[in-house]
C-alpha positions in Angstrom: 17.4 24.3 -21.3 19.7 27.3 -21.9 21.1 29.2 -18.9 19.4 32.4 -19.9 16.0 30.6 -20.0 16.6 29.1 -16.5 17.5 32.6 -15.3 14.3 34.1 -16.7 12.1 31.4 -15.1 13.9 31.9 -11.8 13.5 35.6 -11.9 9.8 35.3 -12.7 9.2 32.9 -9.8 11.0 35.2 -7.4 8.7 38.2 -8.3 5.7 39.3 -6.3 3.2 36.8 -5.0 0.2 35.4 -6.9 -3.1 35.3 -5.0 -1.2 36.2 -1.9 1.0 33.2 -2.2 4.6 32.7 -3.4 4.7 32.2 -7.1 6.6 28.9 -6.8 3.9 27.5 -4.5 1.1 28.5 -7.0 3.1 26.8 -9.8 3.5 23.7 -7.6 -0.2 23.5 -6.9 -1.0 24.0 -10.6 1.4 21.1 -11.6 -0.2 18.9 -8.9 -3.7 19.7 -10.3 -2.5 18.7 -13.8 -1.0 15.5 -12.5 -4.1 14.7 -10.6 -6.3 15.3 -13.7 -3.9 13.2 -15.8 -4.1 10.3 -13.3 -7.8 10.3 -12.4 -9.6 12.8 -14.7 -9.0 11.3 -18.1 -11.7 9.0 -19.5 -10.8 5.3 -19.6 -12.3 2.4 -21.3 -13.7 1.0 -18.1 -16.3 -1.8 -18.2 -19.9 -0.8 -17.9 -21.2 -1.1 -14.4 -22.8 -4.4 -13.6 -26.1 -4.6 -11.7 -26.4 -6.6 -8.5 -28.7 -9.0 -10.3 -26.1 -9.8 -13.0 -23.4 -10.0 -10.4 -25.4 -12.6 -8.5 -26.1 -14.6 -11.7 -22.5 -14.5 -12.8 -21.2 -15.6 -9.4 -23.6 -18.6 -9.6 -22.1 -19.5 -13.0 -18.5 -19.6 -11.8 -18.6 -23.4 -11.0 -21.5 -24.6 -13.1 -23.2 -24.1 -16.5 -26.6 -23.5 -14.9 -27.8 -20.8 -12.5 -31.2 -21.4 -10.9 -32.8 -18.7 -8.8 -34.3 -19.8 -5.5 -37.9 -19.0 -6.7 -37.5 -20.6 -10.1 -40.8 -22.1 -11.2 -39.2 -25.4 -12.0 -40.3 -25.5 -15.7 -36.7 -26.5 -16.7 -35.0 -29.3 -14.9 -31.8 -27.7 -13.8 -29.9 -30.9 -12.9 -30.7 -32.5 -16.3 -29.7 -29.3 -18.1 -26.4 -29.2 -16.2 -25.6 -32.7 -17.1 -26.6 -32.1 -20.7 -24.6 -28.9 -21.2 -21.5 -30.2 -19.5 -18.6 -28.0 -20.4 -19.9 -26.7 -23.7 -19.6 -22.9 -24.1 -23.3 -22.5 -23.1 -24.7 -21.1 -19.9 -28.3 -21.4 -18.8 -29.9 -18.9 -16.4 -33.3 -19.8 -14.8 -34.8 -16.8 -13.0 -37.7 -16.8 -10.7 -41.3 -15.8 -10.9 -40.7 -12.1 -10.1 -41.5 -10.3 -13.3 -38.9 -8.2 -15.1 -39.5 -4.4 -15.2 -42.1 -3.3 -17.7 -40.5 -1.9 -20.9 -40.3 1.9 -21.0 -40.6 2.0 -24.8 -42.7 -0.2 -27.1 -39.6 -1.8 -28.7 -37.7 -2.4 -25.5 -37.3 -6.1 -24.4 -36.0 -6.3 -20.8 -35.4 -10.0 -21.1 -33.0 -9.5 -24.0 -31.4 -6.5 -22.3 -30.7 -8.7 -19.3 -29.4 -11.5 -21.5 -27.0 -9.1 -23.2 -25.7 -7.9 -19.8 -25.0 -11.4 -18.7 -23.3 -12.2 -22.1 -21.0 -9.2 -21.7 -19.5 -10.9 -18.6 -19.5 -14.5 -19.8 -18.3 -13.1 -23.1 -17.1 -16.3 -24.7 -20.3 -18.3 -24.2 -23.8 -18.5 -25.5 -26.4 -17.5 -23.0 -29.9 -18.9 -22.6 -32.0 -16.9 -20.2 -35.5 -17.9 -18.9 -37.3 -15.2 -17.0 -40.8 -14.0 -16.2 -41.9 -11.1 -18.4 -44.1 -8.3 -17.1 -47.0 -10.1 -18.8 -46.4 -13.1 -16.5 -45.1 -15.3 -19.3 -42.0 -17.4 -18.5 -40.0 -17.3 -21.7 -36.5 -17.5 -23.1 -33.9 -15.1 -24.6 -30.9 -16.2 -26.5 -27.7 -14.2 -27.1 -24.1 -14.6 -28.1 -21.2 -13.4 -26.0 -19.2 -10.6 -27.7 -16.1 -12.8 -27.7 -17.7 -16.1 -28.6 -15.8 -15.7 -31.9 -12.2 -15.0 -31.0 -8.7 -15.4 -32.4 -8.4 -18.9 -30.8 -11.8 -20.0 -32.1 -12.8 -17.9 -35.1 -16.4 -18.6 -36.3 -19.3 -16.8 -37.8 -21.1 -15.7 -34.6 -24.4 -15.1 -36.5 -24.7 -18.9 -37.0 -25.2 -19.2 -33.3 -27.9 -16.6 -32.9 -31.2 -16.5 -34.7 -30.2 -19.3 -37.1 -29.4 -21.7 -34.3 -32.6 -20.9 -32.4 -34.7 -21.3 -35.5 -33.2 -24.8 -36.2 -33.8 -25.9 -32.6 -37.4 -24.4 -32.6 -38.4 -26.7 -35.4 -37.4 -29.7 -33.3 -38.9 -28.6 -29.9 -42.2 -27.4 -31.3 -44.0 -30.7 -30.6 -42.0 -31.7 -27.5 -42.1 -28.7 -25.1 -45.1 -27.8 -23.0 -45.9 -24.8 -20.8 -44.9 -26.7 -17.7 -41.9 -28.6 -19.2 -39.5 -26.4 -21.1 -36.5 -28.7 -20.9 -36.9 -30.0 -24.5 -36.2 -26.4 -25.6 -32.9 -26.5 -23.8 -32.2 -30.0 -25.1 -32.9 -29.2 -28.8 -30.8 -25.9 -28.5 -27.8 -28.0 -27.3 -28.3 -30.5 -30.1 -28.5 -27.7 -32.7 -25.3 -26.3 -31.2 -23.5 -29.6 -31.5 -24.6 -29.9 -35.2 -23.4 -26.4 -36.0 -20.2 -26.7 -33.9 -19.3 -29.9 -35.7 -19.2 -27.9 -39.0 -17.3 -24.9 -37.5 -14.9 -26.7 -35.2 -13.6 -29.9 -37.0 -10.8 -30.1 -34.4 -13.1 -30.2 -31.5 -15.7 -28.0 -29.8 -14.1 -25.3 -27.5 -14.8 -25.7 -23.8 -16.5 -23.1 -21.6 -14.1 -20.6 -20.3 -13.6 -19.8 -16.7 -16.1 -17.1 -15.6 -14.2 -14.1 -14.4 -16.2 -12.1 -11.8 -17.1 -8.5 -12.9 -15.0 -5.7 -11.3 -16.5 -4.3 -8.1 -18.3 -1.0 -8.2 -16.5 1.9 -6.5 -17.2 2.1 -2.8 -16.6 4.5 0.0 -13.1 3.0 0.6 -12.1 3.4 -3.0 -13.4 7.0 -3.0 -11.2 7.8 0.1 -8.3 6.1 -1.6 -8.7 8.4 -4.6 -8.9 11.5 -2.2 -5.8 10.4 -0.4 -4.0 9.8 -3.7 -4.9 13.3 -4.9 -3.7 14.7 -1.5 -0.5 12.7 -1.9 0.1 14.1 -5.4 -0.5 17.6 -4.1 1.8 17.3 -1.1 4.4 15.4 -3.1 4.5 18.0 -5.8 4.8 20.8 -3.3 7.5 18.9 -1.5 9.3 18.4 -4.8 9.2 22.1 -5.5 10.4 23.0 -2.0 13.3 20.5 -2.5 14.1 22.0 -5.8 13.9 25.5 -4.4 16.2 24.6 -1.6 18.7 22.9 -3.9 18.6 25.9 -6.2 19.3 28.2 -3.3 22.2 26.0 -2.1 23.6 25.9 -5.7 23.1 29.7 -6.0 24.9 30.4 -2.7 27.8 28.1 -3.7 28.0 29.9 -7.1 28.0 33.3 -5.4 30.7 32.1 -3.0 32.7 30.7 -5.9 32.4 33.9 -7.9 33.4 36.0 -4.9 36.4 33.7 -4.3 37.4 34.0 -7.9 37.0 37.8 -8.0 39.1 38.1 -4.8 41.7 35.8 -6.2 41.9 37.9 -9.4 42.3 41.1 -7.4 45.0 39.6 -5.3 46.7 38.2 -8.4 46.8 41.8 -9.8 48.3 43.1 -6.6 51.0 40.4 -6.7 51.8 41.2 -10.3 52.2 44.8 -9.4 54.4 44.0 -6.4 56.5 41.6 -8.6 57.5 44.6 -10.7 58.7 46.5 -7.6 60.5 43.4 -6.1 62.2 42.3 -9.4 63.3 45.8 -10.3 64.5 47.5 -7.1 66.3 50.9 -7.4 70.1 50.6 -7.5 71.7 51.0 -4.1 75.2 50.9 -2.5 73.8 50.7 1.0 74.3 47.1 2.3 71.3 47.4 4.7 69.0 48.5 1.8 70.3 45.7 -0.4 69.6 43.2 2.4 66.1 44.6 2.9 65.4 44.3 -0.9 66.6 40.7 -0.8 64.4 39.9 2.2 61.5 41.5 0.4 62.0 39.3 -2.6 62.2 36.2 -0.4 58.9 37.2 1.4 57.3 37.8 -2.0 58.2 34.3 -3.2 56.7 32.8 0.0 53.5 34.9 -0.3 53.1 33.9 -4.0 53.5 30.2 -3.1 50.8 30.5 -0.4 48.5 32.4 -2.8 48.8 29.7 -5.4 48.1 27.0 -2.8 45.1 28.8 -1.2 41.8 27.1 -1.8 39.5 28.7 0.8 38.6 32.2 2.0 40.4 31.6 5.3 43.6 30.8 3.5 43.1 33.9 1.3 42.6 36.0 4.4 46.1 35.0 5.6 47.6 35.7 2.2 45.9 39.0 2.0 47.2 40.1 5.5 50.8 39.2 4.5 50.5 40.8 1.1 49.3 44.0 2.7 52.3 44.1 5.0 54.6 43.3 2.0 53.1 46.1 0.0 53.7 48.5 2.9 57.3 47.3 3.2 57.9 47.7 -0.5 56.5 51.2 -0.4 59.1 52.4 2.1 
């Protein structure tokens, strides 16, 4: 930044107050607000909030492939299903008899909406969800995690959605009953094995570790954000105060250096003028006058040496006093 630009900014900040406050303080608060907005105000690609129900289900899937709600009707044998699925990238969720909310629109399907929410968390797995609809029917929803097909295991995810369910449905049609839905799970797993054998000739990928969803913001986090904003504000003001103090110190030093330089230049001009008088004295035949002129020349040399060695105002004060006396002596 050019010196002239810095000077203009400094002059503007020293002018009259804004809103009854010093301009530098208003600028500091403005910078703090911008920093706070840049830190907390920008939109981020944060994960969608997870409901308590989904959080409970996902926590139950962290160590097993099957989550069974306490009030599950028992139409699917959870232990047999757990042994059947093993570590395949499939999770089975068996909810209870409490009906899901009634759809708000004709085309809404709460069971599939909940299935998708679970799949978003267990993103590399297939999800089979059994739940009680608002009609009282205990039925299933099937969905594919958004990262089931990934760079490590690239496949056509559509082969594991409707196509896979349709293939399994043909097999379970004459095996499953209203009270025993385990054959549906079994045939789905068998259909998965058949499709996976085609897509994964090197071996079927195993189920990934279930990472718990991020917690929802709570009161503590809110206070942390408030304290962070307060810290940004106070830190920015402290920085501006520090810069202002440093600027004042530098300015004072500059002013003192300029005054010292100007004083030195003035004394140098006086010494040069005196040098003409000392080096060209008027001719004299008086021995006392000749001795006085010689003493004057000697004193001049000493004062000149002290002037060239002076590095502080105190030293210049001493040189100035002696120079004044020397000037008076030379003027006699």
